[in-house]
N, C-alpha and C positions, 0 to 999 in steps of 0.2 A: 411321241412328241407331245409337248404341252402347248396349248394355245390359250392366251389371255384375251378375252373378248371385252373390248371397250364398248359397252352396250348402248351407245347413243350415236346418232349421226350429227350431233351438234359439234361444230368445229371448235378447236381450242378448249375443250371441256376439261373439267376436273377429273372426269372419268378416265380420259386418256392419260392424264398426268399420274393418276393412281395406278393405271395399268403399267406405265413405264416404271414406277416405283417397285411394284411387285416383280416385274421382269428383272430389274437390277438385283433385288434381294434374292431371287431364285438363282441368278447367275453367281452371286456370292456364295451360295451353297453348292455350286457345281452343277446346277440344273439349268439347261437352256430352255427358253420359252419364246415363242413368237407372239406378237400382238396382232390381233385382227380387230381393226377399228371399224365400226359400222359406218363411219364416214366414207369408207372405201367401197360400200355397196354400189353396184352399177346403177346408173339412172335407168328408170323404167323397170325396176325389179318388181313393182306391183303392176301386174297385167292380168287379163282374164284367164290366161292359160297357166298361170304360175303354179297351180295345184295339179296340173297334168304333167305329162312327160316333157312338155315343151318348156325348156328353160332358156334364159338368155345365154348366149355363148360366153359372154363375159362373166357370168356367174359360175361357170364350170371350174374356174381357178379356185374360187372360194369353196366350192363343193369338195374338190380334191383335198384342200387343206383340212377341212372339217373331217372328212372321211379318214384321213391319215392321222388324226389327233387321237391320243389315248386319254388325255386329261385336259379338262377345260377349267379355267378360272374366270368367272363372270364378274365384272365390275359393273354394277347396275345402279344408275341414278334413279331417284324418285321422280316419276312423272305422274301427276294427278293421283297420288296415293297408291301407285303401283309401279310396274316397270314400263319402259318405253315401248310404244307400239311398234317401233322399227325392230326391236328385238324379237317380237312375236312374228313379224313379217319375215325376218331372217330365218327363224326356226321353221316357219311354215314353208318357205321356199326350198329348204333342204330336203334331200331324199330321206324317206323313212322306210325301214328302221335303221339303215346302216350309218346314218350320220351320228347318232348319239347312243344307240342301243348298247347297254352293257358298259358304257364308258364312265369315267369319274368326273365329278364337278365339285368346285368350291365356289361359294357365293359371298360377295362383298356388296353391301348396300351403302349408298351414300346419299346425303341430302344437304340442302342448305338449312333445313329446319332441324328440329330437336330429336327426331326419331330415327334418322339414318336409314330410311326406307325399309322399315320393319315389315310393313304390309307387302311391299313389292317383292321382297325376298321370300316371304311366305308364299305369295302367288307363284313366283317363278320356281320355287321348290316343288309345287304341285305339277308344273309343266315338266320339270326334270324327272319326277317320279313317273309321270305318264310315258315319257320317252324311255323309261327303264334305265335311268342313269343312277349311279351310286353317288350320293351327295355327302360331302364331308360334314359331319355334325357341327363343327365349329363354323358358324356363319357370323360374319361381322356386320355391324350396323354403325356407320360412322356419320354422326350428325355434324352440323355446322362445318361442312367440309372446307368452306372458304377460309376457316381459321386454323386448319390442321396442317397445311403444307408450308414449308419455308420457301425462300426464293429459288432454291435448287430442286424443288419438287420432292422433298423428303419430309416425312412425318417427323415431328419433334416433341410432341406431347408424350409424357411418360406412359400413360395408359394405352394410348393408340399404338405406340411403339411395342409395348408388351404384347398386346393382343394380335397385332399384325404379324409380329415375329413368330408368335405361337402358331398362328394359322399357316403361315408360310412353311414352317418346319413340318407341321402335320401334313400339309398338302404335298410337300416334297416326298414324304414317306408313304403317302396314301396310294 
């Protein structure tokens, strides 16, 4: 199973729109993928015992989804020069090592600025390596995301289409 993680809990984000775009493109290649938006994290996910065996009952549904996933595609917006804290909380709340160990990941960085979350993708690559995930070498950085999508939520600029298509094809074969 493939899971696309929209790595912010900000409602109506570009991150979710891009996750939906990737989901459509994977479906066009005959690969299904589910979206896990961090807007769906249960309230109270951050609590003193989150690092222990005590997890919120409502979190177990997400844990099962992650445990059952073989490949992850992380769409990661830039927050303060890195990745969102809620993504780290999500990773920390999951069981280790079975959640990510030995699984595959692809990374897409997005930002409203000019660098497309280069640093955040680099930082999260380090987290993935610590978790013993295999990361697709083609990592994308999409700057000025507010200018990249048309009214239907599709990329339309030639270079962005070229590189997202290349990454999606490689991810499907990964």
